[in-house]
C-alpha positions, 0 to 999 in steps of 0.5 A: 456881277455875282455880288450885284446879283446876290444884292438884287436877290436879297432886295427881292426877298425883303420886298417880297416879306414887306409885301407879304406882311402888308397883305397878310396882316389885314388878312389875319385881322379880318379872320380873327374879326369874323371868328370874334363875330361868330363868337359874339353871335353864339354869346348872344344867342345864349343869352337870349335862350336865358332870358326866354327860359327865365320868362317860361319859368316865370310864366309857369310859376304864376300858372302853377300859383293861380292853379293852386290858388282856385283848388 
């Protein structure tokens, strides 16, 4: 009886381990996807700010150039 109980205990642990792996791996992938999504959004925001800075700089240079020509 003791051996049967030990065998059931081992089988239960194996099934619990399989369950944890089957549930845990998608959760980890989802968390990594969310983290990568946040990083991607931050990179996209930084690139947008760089575009805005370049547009403002070019506009300023055009404005200064026109001012210098009118003097």
